[in-house]
N, C-alpha and C positions, 0 to 999 in steps of 0.2 A: 612561755606557752608550751614548749616542748617538755619541758622539765615537769610541768603540772601534769601532763598527759601520761608521761612516763611513770610518774609516782603512782597514778590511779591503776595503770597495768600492773604495777607491783603489789596493788591491793586486789586484783582482778574486779575492780569497779569498772563495769562495762557501760554505765549510763551515758548515753549520747557517744558511744564509741565512733561510730560511722561519722557522725557529724562532726566530732572533734578532729578525727584523723583527716578529713576532707578539709578542714578548716586549716589545719596546720599546713598542709601540702599545699594549698592555694596561696597561703600566706608566704611561702618560700618562694612560689613560682612568683609573686609580686615583688620580691627583692627584700622582703623584710628579715631583719635578723632577729627573729624571735625563738631560736632554739639551736642548741648545740647538735652537731651531725648525729650523734649516736642514738636518740630516741627514733630519728626517722626510719633507720634501719628496720625496727621492730613493728612498723605498721605499712600498709600497702602504699609502697611508693615505688617509683622507677629509678633505674640507675641515672637517669637524666635528673630527676628531682634530687637525689642525693649529691651528685656533683654539685648542683646548683646551691644547696645548702652547705656543702664544705667550702665552697669558694666564698659566700657571703659571710661564713664564721672567720675564715683565714683572713680575709680583707678587713674584718671589724677589730678580730683579737690577736692576731698573729702575722700581720703583714710582713713581707720580706725586708730585711734590715737594709738601710740605705749604704750601709758600711759593712759589706760582708767580711767575715774575719778570715775566711780562707780567700786569697786574692789572685788565684788562678796558678798557684807555684805548682810546679812538676815534681813530686817527690821520686827518689830512686831507691827504693828499698830493696833488699835481699827477697823479703817476704811481702805479701800483701797485708796490710794494716787493718783489720776489722775492727770496730767498737759495737757492741750491742748496748742500747741505752733503754732502760725500763725502770720503773717502780717495783716490779713484780718479781726479782729475784729472791723468791720464799715460796711458801706452800701456796701456790697459786696455780691455775690451769696453764698459763703460759709456761712457766718453769717446768712443770710435770710433763709437757711436750717438748720443750726445747734443750732440756739438760743433755739429753744424748748427743745432740749435735756439738755442744759445747765439748762434750769429752772426746767425741770422734774426730774433731778438726785436726786435719794434717797440718801439725806444728812445724813442720820442715818448710811449708808453703805459706802458712799463715801466721800471722802474730795476732792474736786473740784477746781482746780487753772486754771487761765489763763495766760499765758505767752505772752503778745503782744509786738511785734516789729516793728509794724507798725504806721502809723499817726494817731493821735487822732481826729477824724472827728468832735468830739462834736456833733454828730446827735443824733436823737431818737433811732436810733438801737444801738449805742455806748453806750448810758445810759442804755438800757434794757440789754444789754450783762454785763456791768459792775456790776449790782446788782444781776445778776443771778449765779454769783461765790462767793465762800467765800473768795477767794482773786483774785484781777485782777492785775496783776503786767505789769506797763509799762516800759517795758525794751529796748526801741528804740535806745538808747544811749548804750546799753550794747554790748560788743563783743560777739563772738560766745563762746568764753572761759568763760566769766562771766556769760553767759545764763546758760551753761552747770554746772557751780560750783554752780549758784542758784538752778538748779534742785536737784543737789545732796545735797545740803544743806537742802532743804525742804524735803528729802528722799522720793522723788517721786518714786512710785512703776510702774507706767505706763506713759510714756510720748508719747503723742499722736501727730504726725506731721499731720497737716491739709493742708500741702502745696505740698510736694514732690517736683516736678522740676517745679512748676508755679513761676510767678513773685515776685520777693524779698524774695523768700524761702532762708532758712538758714539750709542748710543739714549739714554744719561743727559742730552745736549743737550736733547732733545725732552722728557724726563720732567719738566724744569724749566719748560717752557711758556713759552718766550721770545717766542712769536709768536701772534696771535689766530687764524691758520689754519696749521696743520701737515699736511703731504702725504706719503704714502707713494707713491714712484712708481721704476719700472724696475729698480732693482737687486734687489730681492726679490720673486718672484712668490707672494706670499701675504699673510696678514694678519699684521699685528703684535701683533695683541690688547691693543692699549693704548688707553685711552680719551682719552690725549692726541694722538693721531693722528687727524684729522679725516677725511681722504678718502683713498682709494686710486684711482689714475687706471687705467680699464680699457677694455675693450670687451666686447660681448655674448658673444664666445665664450669669453674666458678667465674672465669671471665671470658665467655665466647668472643670470637673474633669481632662479631657485630657490635659488640658494647665497648670496644677500646676506645671508641670517640668519647665515652662518657667517665674517662679517668684521665687526671691531671697528669698523672704519672705515666711513663711508658711501661708497658706490659712485658713482665719477663715470665715467658712459660718455662717451666722446669722440663728437662728432659726425661724419657724413661728407657728402660733397657729391654724389659720382655713385654711388659703389658702396661696399660697407663699408671700413673703414679699420682699421688695427691699433692697439691701444694702444702700440705699440713704434715709438718713434722710428727713423728710419735717416738716414746722412748720404749726400745725392746726390753729395757732393763726394769719397766715398771713393775709393782708387784702382782704376783700371780694369786689370784683369788685362793686361800686355802682353809678359812673358817666357815664350818659348815653351820649355816642359819636354818631354823624352821620356819614355817609359814607363822606359826604361832608366835615365834621370837619378835618378828616385826610387824604384827597386827594383821596378817593376811588370812582370808577365810581358809578353812582345811581343804577344801575344793573348788574346781571352777578355773576358768582360764583366767591368766593375769597379764591385763595390758599394763605397761607402765610408760612414763615419760618423766625423766629426772633432769629435764631442762629447767632452767630459771623461770620462775613462775611468770614473770612478765611476758615471756614468750607465747603465752597461752592466749589465744584472741577468741573472741565469740565464735567465728566461723569455723574454727578448727575445733572448738568444743562442741559446737553443733554435731560436728561430725563424729566425735568421740561418742557422744551420748546416742547417736543413731546406731553406732556399731555395738554399744553396750545392750541396747534393746534387741538386737539381732542375734546376740551371742548369749544366749540364756546363763544365769549363774557367774558371768564374768565379771571383773571389777577392773578398776582404773588405779593404779598407784603412782602417786604424783610426789615429787619431792616437797617438804613442808617449807611454806614460805612463812608469812605472818598468820597469827591467829585470823585477821581480818581476811586475809586472802583465801584461807581454808573455808570460813564462814560464807564467803561470798560466792566460792565454787560450789558449794554444796546447795545454796540458794538457786544457783544457775542450773544444778541438775535437776532438783525439783520442779523447776519451771519448765523443764524440757520432758518431764514425766519420768525421771528415773530417781530411784531412791537415792538419798545422800550417803547410806552406808555403803554404796557400792564404789565411793571415792575413799581411797585409803591414802594417808598421808605418812611418807617415809621422814623420819627425824634425820637431821646431819650427823654424820659419823665420820671417822678417819677413813682416808682413801682407800686401804686394803680391805677394810670390813664393806665398805659401800660398794666395792666391786665384787666381793663375796656373795652380798645380798641379791645382785643382778641375776644370779642362777634360780630365783624363785619366781622369776618373772618369765613370760613364754615369748612375749613380742614387745618391742619398744615401739611406740607411736611417736613419731616426729612432729614438729610443729611448724609453722608457715605463717607469715612471710621470712621469719628468722629461725633457721634450723638448729638442730643440735650440732654443736662442734666438738668441743673436748668430750662432752657427754657422749656423743656418738662413738668416738673413739673408745671410751670407757666401755660401753656396752659391748661393743664388737670384740674388744681385748677379753672381756668376760664370757664370751661366747653366747651373748645374746642378739638376735637378729634385729635391725633396725630398718622399719618401712618407712620410706619419705615420699615427700611429693616435691618436684623440682621447681624452684621458685624462679621469680624474674630477675632477682640481683644476688650479688656474690653471697649476703649473708643467707640466702634461702637455696644455694645450690652447694653447699659444703658437704651435706651428708651423702648428697650424690656421687661427689668427687671421693669421698672415703670408700663408699660402696663399690665404686667402680675400681679403686685400687686394690681391694680385697677381692675382686671379680665376683660380686653378688650384684649385678646391674638388674636383675628380676625384682629387688625389691626397690627400685626407682619407679614411680609412677609420675605422670606428668599432669594429671588433674585429681583434684579432691574426690571426685566421683570413683575414680579409679582407685584411689588410695583407701577409700571406705570399703570398695568392694574385696580389696585384697586383704583387709584387715579381716573382714568378716570370713573369708574364702580360709584363710590360713588357720582361723580360730575354730573352724568347724571340721576342718580336715587335718586332722593331726599328722597324716602320712606326709602331706605336702609340708608342713611346717619342720617335719622331722630330717627331710631331704635337705632343707635349707640349713638347719642347723648342723647337719653333717658336713655339708660343704663349707660352711664358715668354720668349723673346727680343722678342717684339712687345709683351708686356705690362710688362716690366722698367721702362720709363721712360714709360709711358702709364696707370699705374694708381697709387693712393696709396701704395704700399708705399715707394717711395723718392723720393716727393715732400715733400722737407724743408719747403718754403715753406708749402704746404698743411698739413702737420701742424702747423707752428707757429702757424698761424691757429687750428686747432684747440684747441691746449692752451692759447693766449691766450684763447680763449672760455672754456675751462673756467676758468681762473684769474680771468677777469672775473665769472663767475656766482658762484664762491665768494666773492668779495670784496664784490659788490653784496648777497648773501645775508647775510653778515657786517654790513655798513654798515646794513643794514634791521633789524637786530637778531634776526634769525632764527638758529636753531641750524644747524648742519650737516645736511644731508638728502641722500639719494640724489638725484643730478640726472642728467637726461638732457637734452641739448640738441637741440632739433628740428634734422633735417637741414636743412644749407644748399642 
């Protein structure tokens, strides 16, 4: 049922949307295992609903092994042994964010391994990843059991799942408990609902303290040095946009304000789209630039625009292109409009890196609070709204008062390299402090607990 609704969202087929969302959520509340946890993130749901869904899925598909592979042994290594586990060590948003951490890890204190079970893309990113680890193990032909035994044989102290419930994830590895400390980080913006995942790495915006109860993991809040940082790592070596596109090159009109949203198309919900269409009506000559999904999705969105009294020509679809070119074309847009209940994550970082302001609305769950976390870390909290009404008004205000938008763009340019968001070395120190605190707690014989490291 969840897969069917998610497929419809990829097509922007919103027939019976509210009814189907409500039906899926009530089904989860009634204890039915009829969806994997991921689709729930993109529909109106609470942190409590997401925890219930994850717990049901884990109990049904990945229950804890009755014979854990790690039997409580205490390792005593010179360095803390960390292994990152993923199918996405290739041209993928996870790798474009994480590669800087892998390169910056203090190898005198940490022994760092990659366990990859995804395709070998043989890309420039794959090569960069391979040389950043002490060992890069291609385990795509291994079973979950073999990978778990491999992690145990390496005496891994901290096993980091970079996938959660995303495509091609292998939760079964963690269900076998191959390491004393197991961590949910970055790939999945929510709880895994599993007793064998000890920690989730977060920040105070994505997981406020009053939501800890809805996480099966213990929440680890990263420290910050001068001003708040985000849980999301970014690579300071990512390409800097240098290609100069013209509006004509990308199919944009020669004049008029350009709103954009380069999020995956399934994140667009009818409620946000209603809001966008009202914004277009208020800003004469403006267009909305969206990432092209399928032909069906584009056709459906054009119909939805017409149904709301907006010409379909005011929707422009951007074809997919290599990341450096994609970053460069951001400069043709004036303002990035975020989605809800599932925000821009890597796409928000891309926009900010390219100098494009991101306007967001703070959601109720982790997936809907990430853009606010990023804006906080780059010191642009004025772009965080808390209601769709305020979001709509700010979009119109910035589009009709160029001097206000110019001030924000100037501030973004000043803050891009002077605040924590794109400071990879600083972030690596913070996550290493997190790993060290987890490890010291384990070494002292203490069970995992919520941890907040004092600000440095």
